[in-house]
N, C-alpha and C positions, 0 to 999 in steps of 0.2 A: 504494500500500500504506500502510495506517495505521501510523504509528510506534508506536502503543501496543500492538500485538499482539506485539512482541518482548519477551521476559521472561527475565532471567537468574536470577531467584529460584526456589526458596526459599532463604532465608538462615536458618541455624539457629545461634543463639548462646545458650549457657547455658540450654537448654530453651525459648528463645523462638524460635518458628518464624514467619518473615515470608514470606507466600506470596500469590499472586494470589487475589483474590476468586473464589469459586465459587458457582453458584446455590444450593447447599446451605447457604451462609453467610447467606442472605437474612435470616431472622428474627433471628439472633443479632446481625448487624451493625445492623439497624434498631433493635433493643432497646438495644444499646450506645450508639448515637448519640443516641437519644431520651432515654435515662437521663442522659447528660451534659448535654443541653439542659435537662431538668427540674431537674437538680441546680443548674445555674447560675441559671435563671430562677425556680425555686421552683414553677413550674407548667408545663404543656405544652399547647400547641394543636397537636394532630397534623395538623390541616388545613394547617398552615404548612410541612409537610415532605413533600409528595406524591412527591418524588423518591425517597424511601425505600420506597415501596410496591412498586416493582419495580426494584431496583438493577441487575439484569442488563440491562434495557432502557434505563433512564435513563443509566447509566454504561457502556454497551456499547462506546463509543469511548474510554473512559478507561483509565488504568493504575491499577487499584484494588487496594490491598493490605490484608491482614488480619494481625493478630498473634495467635498462640496461645501460651499458656504452659501447659505440661503438658496440652495438648489443649483448654484453655478459651480461647474467643475473648475477647481483652482489649483489642484496639485495631484501628483502621482508619485509612485515609487514601487519597485518590485524587488523581491528576494528570490534568488536562484540558488539551487543546490550545486555546489562545486565539488564537494567530496562528501564522505560520510559525516564529517564533523564541521565542514566549512560551508558557509553560505555567502553569497555576494549580492550586494545592493546595486541595482541598476535603475536607470530611468527616473531618478529623483528629480522632480521639477515642481516649482511653484510659480504661478503666474506673477509677473513682475509687480503689478499693482497690489498684490496680496502678500508680499514677502514681509518678514519681520512682524508677523502676527501670530507666530507659533504653529502655523500650518505644517511647515516642513518638519518641525520637531514632533508633531503628532503623528505624521506619516512614519517618521523614523521610529518613534516609540512603538507603533503597531508592528512594524517589520521586525524590530528587535525582540518584542514580546513573542512574536510567532517563532522566531529563530530559537529562542530559549525553550519554548514549549515543544518544539519539534526535535530538540536534542542536539542542536548545533552548539559547539563551544567556541566558535570564532566566526566573525563576520568581516568580510573584506570588501573593498570598493576601490575605484580609481576615478580620477577626474583630471582635467587639464591642469598642468602645474602652474599656469598663470591665472587660473580662475580663483582669485583671492576670496570672494564671498563664499564659495563652496568649501574651500579649504578651511576657512575660519569656522564655518558651520560644523563641519565634521570634527574638527579639533575641540570645539566647545562641547560637543556631545560625546567626548571620550575616545575618539579614534586617534590612533597613533600612526605617524608616517612610517612606512616600512622602507620605501625606496622610490627613486625617480627613474623613469625610463622613457626614452623617445618623446619627451615633452609632457609626459603624464606623471602624476603623483599617485602613489598607492598607499592605502590605509588598512589598518587592522584594528579590530576591537575584540578582545577576549571576553567571552560571556561568563 
């Protein structure tokens, strides 16, 4: 049995609803993530993100969360199994106008709670080494830098 099919959410905190991704969320999640990438890079090559064309299929084995504030999709994040004891966070994104409201922290909390309950003892992730806001966010939430490679920064959190 896949550990990612067990879910204790939704979590509702001050009108922010954190819940598992549903196929109906497809276009909103794709638009959210691509908007964040375009914001950071100043341009966007959609061919570099084919995983977003069919999130249900691509992340079918993942624990994928979305955040809604008063019904509007404002954030996402997913947890992938990388080994028996290690999970990886991917596709964390919060709509620019909704950042610094605790939405990313709630998504991260949901992912980490799920990782613990699923028996993982470590969570890893990577981001672009120059993405200061993301780096600060993960460090404030207990992640430690493990290394840099090819312009990316890698993190680890022991559970």
